[in-house]
Each structure stands twice: as C-alpha cells, then as structure tokens.
C-alpha positions, -999 to +999 in steps of 0.1 A: -489-117+107-462-140+126-464-137+163-426-135+171-410-125+208-378-109+209-348-113+233-345-082+258-307-077+239-322-068+206-333-031+207-367-017+197-373-008+160-359+029+156-395+038+150-410+024+180-411+035+219-436+006+233-437-025+232-448-052+259-426-081+277-430-114+292-410-136+317-415-164+337-416-202+337-431-224+308-455-248+304-494-246+311-490-240+348-460-215+348-459-185+368-459-153+339-452-116+343-454-089+317-452-053+317-444-026+292-412-018+273-405+019+271-375+030+252-366+068+263-344+090+246-313+075+253-324+042+241-323+027+270-351-001+275-375+007+305-395-020+318-431-004+335-450-032+358-471-038+384-448-065+403-468-070+434-490-050+458-480-012+457-452-017+437-458-002+399-422+005+389-399+021+365-371-004+359-341-011+336-351-041+315-332-069+320-323-104+303-350-124+320-377-107+299-388-108+260-406-084+243-437-086+215-446-054+193-481-046+192-490-047+149-520-025+156-502+001+178-502+040+166-475+063+173-499+088+186-512+061+207-482+044+218-470+082+229-500+086+250-496+054+270-454+060+277-475+097+292-499+082+312-476+052+326-453+080+337-478+106+351-493+073+371-461+064+383-458+101+396-490+104+410-495+075+431-453+069+438-460+029+428-489+024+451-510+009+425-535-021+446-531-057+433-562-074+429-576-109+412-609-088+404-607-065+374-644-053+358-659-029+334-657+004+354-632+031+350-601+028+370-585+062+360-600+094+353-595+118+325-562+129+338-549+091+348-561+097+384-570+063+404-601+064+412-615+033+419-597+023+453-624+000+475-606-031+494-612-053+463-600-030+436-568-032+418-548-054+392-526-083+380-495-080+362-523-085+332-548-068+335-527-038+345-514-038+311-548-043+294-565-011+316-538+012+305-543+004+268-582+005+272-572+040+282-556+049+253-586+035+228-576-001+228-600-022+244-588-055+235-606-085+250-645-096+260-638-103+296-673-121+300-662-145+275-632-158+298-640-186+318-635-192+352-612-223+358-605-248+386-566-242+381-574-206+382-595-207+412-564-226+426-538-199+416-558-170+431-560-191+467-522-194+463-513-156+453-533-136+479-517-144+510-484-138+493-490-102+483-489-083+513-522-069+515-543-051+540-564-074+561-591-060+545-583-059+513-574-098+515-606-109+532-623-089+503-606-110+478-607-141+490-648-137+488-638-128+453-624-164+442-641-177+420-661-149+408-631-131+383-616-152+358-579-149+354-564-130+325-529-143+321-500-125+306-494-145+275-532-134+268-524-101+272-498-104+251-514-124+226-543-103+224-525-074+216-507-094+189-546-102+171-565-070+179-578-050+148-604-029+166-628-053+178-629-070+215-616-101+214-634-135+228-613-162+250-615-185+216-601-161+197-568-154+222-561-186+238-544-197+206-523-168+203-512-170+236-500-204+233-476-190+206-467-165+231-452-196+257-439-213+229-420-182+217-406-178+250-390-218+249-376-213+216-360-182+229-345-201+254-334-234+231-362-254+247-382-277+224-421-280+226-438-269+260-472-283+273 
C-alpha cells in the first residue's frame, strides 16, 4: 500500500477515528513533531501530543499538520487507544515527562497509570506515540536495531536545555546522551504504515520514513527534499 499523507483540512474517513499526525521542517536535519489525531463524536479533529516536558495536551488539529492512516489498526484497538489517551490526560493533568531515553520497561500499568518516573524516564513526541501503540498490542519497532548517530547526539545536546527539565532530570539525561538512539517522528509514522505484526528493524523503517518527509513536501508543493 502506498504511503500517503493528507492535509489537516481533509476529514478522516467515516469509519476511522484515529490517525497519526506530523508537522515540522523538511530535509534530513529538520525538526519535526508527531502525535495522534482523534475524531470525536462531533466530527472535530483533535490532536493528542507530547509537546515538551510536562506538556501532554489535547488541542484542535490545525493547518500545520498532515495525517497518516494506519493500515493495520483495527477499530477495537483504535477505541482502546483513544480511551487510553483520554485517561492518561485526566490522570496526569498533562504532566508527562520528556526524555531522550526510552527502554523496554513498562511505563504504564494496566490502568494507564504512569509508573516509570525516575529522573531519566519519559518520552519524546515520537516515543510517546510508539509507547501508546505498544500498550495496545502494536509493538512496532525493534529499538536494538536503531543506530546512535552523530547528528542525533547533537540533537540530544541541543534539545535538552530547552525543555524546562528539573535539574535532576536534566543531569540524568545529559549523562545519557549517546546511550539511546533517537527515534524520529517520521520513523514512527513510517513504522506504523508498514507494520503487519512483527517488530520492524531500522533498515525496514528508514525508507518508509523518507516517504513520510517526501509526502510532507508534496502536500506543501515543494520539490524533492534531502
């Protein structure tokens, strides 16, 4: 199935209530952002996303975003994910920590309570998306196959001082630079598009992630990006 993004002003299909959203700069070094698109019962499109440290929000989807339908997403799973997104927002009041670290441990208990809360713990926008999908049976990627690259280490050094982290959390994450790979927003979308039930390696996901960025460029009327 061809990977295709849609502009924010295109309504989700009648039988679809959940998709993934992406926005941001184009090009290999561009800063991008992802979250979930949820269509409510009034047909309003809402964005659930982790914007920064302790800033998990539900907001109206706006013109900055494009969205991707998830081919393997069953309606029952979509409903469970939406319920979890709402419950986490209610339980945490949006206070979900940001972190460059993401490992194999369970971050939420069976009731959706955040239970992994050490100073190093938290998510990026992309790993939050992946963790929520994993909680509902869609474990997309094999993190062990993700490389730690020089430009991603540079990004980690750049982003951490801008997040408003506590001193304890900032120090813990600065020490973790280079120990955890960066999973980019477009990689989360690319993985969701090609997922059919098995863990995906980086080599499988990378081409799909490039398609995501190419689709962002297409929707903006921009030529080939590098």
